[in-house]
N, C-alpha and C positions, 0 to 999 in steps of 0.2 A: 505492498500500499504507500501510494506517496503521498504527502503533502503538498509537491510543488509542479507537478507536471503538467500543470494548462498550459505554461508558457512554452513546453515543448510539442516538436512536432514529430523528433524522432524519438526512437527508443535509447535507452543508454549502453553503452557496451558492456556485457555480461562481466568481464571480469575489472572494469570500473566501479560499475554496481558493488563487486564482491569487495573492491578497497573502500568503497565510500561508504558500505553499510556498517553499523556498529553494533549491530543487534549480537553478535556471537559473543559479547564482553558486556553491554551496559544491561541484558536483561536481569544483570543481577540486582536493577534498580526497579524491579517490577514492583513491589509493595511500596516504594516509597513513589513510586508515578501515579499510582493509583490514592495514595494518600493527599498527595499535591494537587489531584484532578478532584478529587471530594471538596478539600476546602475552596477551590477556585470556582467551583459550580456553587457552594453556597455564598460566595463573592458576589457572583455576576446576580444570584437571586436579590442580593442587598440591594443592590442598584438598579434591579428591576429590568436587568437584559433576559432572564427567563421566569418563566412563573414557578408558583410553587409546586405545582405538578409536576412541570419539567425537571425542576431541581431533584422532588422525590423520584421519579423515573431514572434520573440520569446516576444518583447515588445508588438506587438497587440495583443497576446494572454493573455500575464500579465495583460495589461489594461482592457480585457476582463474579467479574473476572477477578478480583483479590482472591475471593473462595478458590477459584480452579489452580489459580499460582500458589496457595497454599497446600493445594492438592496433587501438585503434581499434575494438573490434568489439562491446564493450558498449551493448545496446540498453535506454535508457531506455525506461519506461512513462510514460503520462499518469499514471496515480495513483500516482507515487512523489512521496513530499510532498519528502523532501531525498536527498543522499547515503546518509544512514544507512540509509534503509528503501529506499534502491535496491539497496546492498551485501544487506540481507539477504532482499530479495525474492529477488535472484537467486542466493543461495546457497540457499534452500528451494528454486529451481527444481531446483538440483544434487544436493543431499544430501536434500531433504525433510523433514519434522517437525523431524529434530534440530537443524535451523536455529536453533529458537526457543530452545534451551538459550545460545545464545551471549549470549542478552541477560540469563541469568542475573546480577542483582547489579548491572547496567550498567544506567544512563539514559543518555539522549542528551544531558541536561546533562554528564557527564563526560565522554560521546564526544565531544562537539564542540570540547569545550575540549583536550583531548588533540588531536585532529587538527589544530587552527587551530595551536597551538603545537610541536606538531612539523612542519607545512607552513614554518610560521615560520623554526624553528630548520634546516632543509635550506636555506632560500632566501637567510637573510642572508648565505651566503658567498661569494652570488653578488653581492648590491648591494658588498659588500666588495670583490671582485674589480674590480667595475667601476670606483669609486672609486678603488683601488690603479693603475688603468691610467691615471685621469686626472691624477693624482699624478705618475705618470710623463712624462705630456706635458709637465707643468706644469716639472718637473726638466731635460727635454731643451730647453724653452723658455730654462730659466735658463741650461743651461750654453752656450747660444748667446749672451748677453744679458751675459755675466761685464764685459765692456768695454763695454758701449754703456751710453751716456747717457740720460736721460728726466726730463721735468721731474715733480717730484711734485706732487701736489694737496692742499689742503685747501679744503672748501667751493666745490671745484670753479675754486677759483681758484690760479695757480703759486705753488707755496710754496718747495722747495729740490729743488735736483738729487738723482737716484738715480741707481744701475746697473738697469739692465731685469732683469737677474736678480734682484736684492734684489725688486722688482716683482712678476714672478713667482712667487716663493717666499712672498710675502704671500698669495697664493691656495692655497698649499700647505696651511697649516699650520691653516685652517680646515676644510679636509677631512680632517686627521689626526684633527683632535676629534671629527669625525663618525664616523672609522671605530674611534676608541677607543668613542664611545657606543654603537655597535653591537654591539661586543666586552663590553661590561658587559650591554647589555640582551640579549643572547645568554644570557649567565650566567643573569638572570632570568626569563628564559624559559621556561628548560629546567628547569621545576619541573613533576610528574607531576599531573596532576587525576584521571587514570585511577582507581578506587575510592573515590572520593568519593560516589556515587551521584547520585541526585537533587540532596541536600543534606546529608543525614546520615551518608553514609558506607555500604560494601555490606555485606550481612549475614552474607555470609561472611568467614573470615579470609584473603581473599587477598593474597599478600606483596606491596606496593604499591615496598617497597624493590628486589625481585628484578623489578617490572614497570619502575620507573624505568630500573634498570639495561638492560634489554633493549629497551628502545625509546630508549636513547644520553641519556636525562636527567639530572642530578645527583642531585635525589631526590625524592621523593613532597612534595605539597603538606601542610602538616601541620595544615590547618584544612578541613575536609571545604565547608562554608559557603563560606568564602572561593576555594576552589579554582573551584568551578563558576561564582562570580559573577565571577572577577578575569578582568580586561580590561585590565588594566595594561600589558602586552606590550604590546598592538597600539597603545595609546597610545603608549607609548615609541617604536616602531618609527615612526608616524607624525609623532611630535615629529623623529625623527631625519631622517628624511625631507623634512621642512618646513623645517629647517635645512640639507640639501642644498641644496635648492630654494634657500634664500635666497642661499646662498655660490655656488651656479653663478649664479645672478641677478644676483648684485654682478661676479663676474667676467664675465659676458656683457654687464654693462652696459656695463664700461669698454671691453670689446671692440669694440663697437658706437663706443663715441664715436669711441676712436684710431682705426677705419677710416672715420670720413666725414672727408672733403673736408676741412672745418675743419682735422681733424690730422693726418691724413694717416699717422698714424705706421704702422699697420697694411693689410695689403691682406687680402683675404680669398681663399681658392682658388676656385675657379669651382664645384669639386667642393662646397663648403658653403655655396654661396649662389645665389641667385635673380633674375630679373630683373623688370621690370617689362611689365604686358601695352600698355602707353601710353608707356612712356618709355624708348626702347631704349639709353640711356647707363647705365641705371640696374643697381647692383648692390648688393642688399639682403641685409641681413644676417639673413635669417628664422632660421638655426637658433640666434643668440644672442637672438633675438627670442621665438623658442620656451621658450627656459631661462628666460626672465625671465617670459614668460604662465605657465611650468611651476610655478614657486613660490608664484603664486594659486593654483593649484588642490590642490595639497600643503597648502597653509596650510589651505582650506578644509576639506579631509579630516577635518584636525586638529579644529578649531574642531567640526565637526558630531558627531566622536564623543563628542569632552568635553564637548559639550552633552546627548547620549545618555547618557552615563553618570554625571551630576549627582546624578541624585536618584531613583534606582532602588531602589525598596522592598522586594525579596526578594533571594535567593539566587540564583535565575534568574528573567527576565522576557524575554518575547519581542524585547524594543528590543535584547535582547544579538544577533540575528539580524542587525541593522545594523552590525557589526563587521568582516562580512568583505571586502564590496565597497569601503569605502575601503583596508583591507587590500591586497587584491589589486591596485585601483586603481593604489595609490603606487608601490607594487612594479612595475608595469610603465610606470610615469612612470621611474622611476630607471635601470631596466635598459635603457630605449629612450633617454634623454638621455644618460645619461652616455657611454657608448661613441663616440656621435654628436660631442661636444663634443670629447672627447680627440682624435680625426680632426681636427676644425678646426682645435684647434691646430696639432696636428702640420703642417698645411699652409699654416699663418699664413706671409705675408711678414711682415719687419719692414723698417721705412726709418730706419735710424739716423743721416741727413741729416736727414728732418724732424724727429727728436726733439731733435738736437743745436741746428737752427735755433731749435726754440722753449724753449732755454734763455735767458730774459731774465737781464740783469744785477741787475736790481729783485730777483731771486729770492735774492739772495747779500747780501742787508741783514743775514741774522743771522751771516753770517760779518763782516761790519764791523763789529757792534757785538762778536764774538767779538776780534776783530783788538782793539778797545780793552780788552777783557776780560784779556788775552796782556799788557798795558802796564798793569797795574794796577788799570784802572776798574772798579768794580761793574757788574755787567749793567742792571741797573735805570738806572743812572745811562746807561751805554753808548746802552741802548734809546733814551733821548731823546734823545743826541746824533745817533743816527742817523737817527731822524725829522725832524731840522734838514736832515739832509742828503738824505735822499727829498724834501723840501718844495723844498730848492733845486734840485734836479733837475730834477724836476716843471714848476718855474716857469719856468726855463730852457729846457725840450722837450726833454732829454737823458737819457741814461743815469745810472747813478752811478757808473759805469767811465769816464765821460766827464768829469766834473764837476772843475773846476781845483783844484790842489793847494791854492791860494791861500783859495778856500772852505771844503774842509774844515780848514785850519788857522783860518778864523775862528770855526769852529764849534768847536773844541778844538784846540790848538797839541801835543797827542798824537798827531793824525796826522800822519805823515812820506811821506816819498817811497816808501816800501814798500809803503804802503796798496792801489798797485794791482796788486799780487801777489793782492789776495783775490777777484778778480773772476776768478777761474779754474775754472770749475766743476766739474773734475777733482780741483783741489786741494781743494775743499769736501769733496767725497765722499772723499776718502782720509784727511780729519779725522776721520770717525764711525768711528772704528776699535773702539767699544765691543761688547760680545758684541752681537747681534743687529742691529749698526749697516750702513750701505750700504757701508763703506768695500770696496775688493777683497777684502783677506784676510778680513776680516768676512764678506762675502757666500761665498767660498769655502770658509771653515768652515763657514758655515750651510747650503751644500749638501752639503757631507760629510754634516753629520748628517742632513739630509732624506734622503738616498741611503741612509745609514746604517738609519736609521728605516724606510725603504720595505723593504730588504729584508730586514727583521729580520721586519715584520710582512706582508708577503705571500702571500698566501693565494691558490694558481691554483686557478681556477674558470672556468665559459663560461657568459656569458651566451645 
């Protein structure tokens, strides 16, 4: 069914038709299209463009169409160009020529923008719910890691000791920022294009504020030209999806690393690992590798849409048809990936002994400098003195904790017999008491904050 065929005398080339048609992917907007059409019919009634009887018949027909979609009984025709034409064609089959009045004052330009915004508003909570569950898994891991020490790394070199709970929570907060982005973009998405027409506004005084309220939008778009061309909300979702991908990829990378034989900090559950078709001994972290790979996919969808949007010359151009596939695919990636990651974290086995064994006394060199600072030496000077101690220990092939006191005192007499107390990693951790630090009490307070924020922002949903 074409809405625009009257101006043409020839038939469209079949290959061009297939390229032009969007039904293969925008049929996902079926329920939203019906919902927007119901609201538009009632808006037309309010301004006298259709009668009460006509409105009732149109609404009954649309509800029948919605029911067919819900029961998976709707039959698409080869001539259906998109979901809008499919719905209108079926409505015409049910109620006759009256179906044509539904398009009074409405364009597919404002119609599709409304459908897509409505779809996203309804699906953001499902992404948020999946993120919340992953956060909950991280909180559970952190609760179990409050007494476990682990090496902290910078540049993938051993740096300073941490509590494992602190490390887990370092992955909680990026996801919280992602959730905040979802909330913010949900508000900006809920701006109604319906009533903007093709670009200049509707010719009938339909109350767009009432339409917005009826559809669950905060307000109507204030400019009709912008309303039909704005796809910022899709780009924002793809950006947020890409950031979620980056954050989960970083987490996945560390789990992959820590579950390798070289580290042995974690062991993957059989439920979330695969084997090798050639090497019987292998337990591969495919789930986490896929999480890492999906980040690239999500980044690509964002870059592709931004490239599409960057130079569009008018209010609506067919290029905007390219907004839906990346949006739907990014959503599908997230709601598939996030629950699996949560399950994989919950079944991960932790090896505290391997973590403790990886704590090298050299990691406490900063604590050695802090020891001198406590005795009145500036940190810059203390750093240089500790460098001498590190060099002396390396030359003797021993750890800093084994360097004789006489050598320490040759470097500076400020070193005393109590210097060896520095080489207790638990004491090093306990000194980091500042807000956000890795000291046990600071981590407990951070955990309580994470739990309270999680509870305050949890939105129950199903994926």
